[in-house]
N, C-alpha and C positions, 0 to 999 in steps of 0.2 A: 504494500500499499504506499503510495507517493502523495498522499493531501488528505485533505478533510473533505468527507463525504457528506452530503446536505440530506438525501434522502436513501430509505432501502430500495424502493421497488423502482424499476428502470421504465416508468411512466411518461415522466414529466422532463423538459430541458435542466432542470435543476436535478434531476434523478441520479443515484448510483449507477455509472461510474464516475458520472463527470464532478468536478470541482472547480469552483470557481475562485479568482483572486482576492475578493472583499471577505469570503468566509476564512480563508486562510489567514489573511491580515487580522481580522477579528479574533480567530483561535489563537495566533501567536500572540497578540496583544493581551488578550484575557487571560490565558495560562499564566503568562510573566506576570502580570498585575496580581493573580492571586498567589503565587508564588510556586507555581508548577514552570519552574525555568528549565529544566530540563526536557519536560515535555514540549515546551514552547520551543526548545532549541532543535529538536528532532524534527517538527515540523519545519520549521524555516529552512533546516539544511534540507531536507526532501523536496521541499517547492523550490529552492534555488537550483538544486542540481537538475530537477525535471526540467525547468524554464533554460538553464542554460544547454541542456542536453537537446531539447526541441529546438531552441534556436539556433543550435549549430545545423541542425538536419533542416529546418525549414525558413530559418533567416527572418522571421518573424516571433512576435509576441502573440498569445492568442487570448481570446474571450475566455475560455475554458479550458480545462487540460482531463483526461483519464486518471484518475487515481489508482485502479489497477493496473494500468500497463504504463504509466509514467510517459503517456504520450497525449497526441490530440486526438486519438481516434474516440470521439465523443457522439454521443446522439444530438442530434441537431434538428431542428424544426424548419430551420431558415440556414443561409449560408453564414459561418461563423466568421464575425470580424475578426481581424489583426490589428495588433498595436494599439490595443487599447489601453487608455491611459490608468484605469484600474489594474491592468497585467502590470504594466511599468513600475506604477507607485506601490504594489506588493512585492512586487521582484526588489526595489532598491529598499524598502522596509526592511525584509527578511535579511537580505545583504549587511544592511546597517546593523540590523540587531544580532547578526553572528559576529561581526566587527567590532562588538560593544560601543557603538555610537549610539545605540537608543537604551535610555534608562526610563523605563516606564513606570518606575517609583519617584520620579520627580514631581511634586505638587506644584502646580502653576496657579 
């Protein structure tokens, strides 16, 4: 498993095996904020590795990814857009988190 799945049944576009970058972002941030840093780091590492791998193969960032296979073999009801802002933002967040540049414990 390379990501966070949203639903168990493969019926809807949000369903397994699809994962969406905003869901991954929320999982990393939430787990870290509640002290589950090892789990947050594991998810960030798997997500970042999957994005780097698929970018190397396709030269694009994608709207969603397949968590079972770690690729873009997803269920689609439409042509999946590339280079979405949330894909880039989540990748940067995960990378910065892994590099220690993100401190979710800081109060603003």
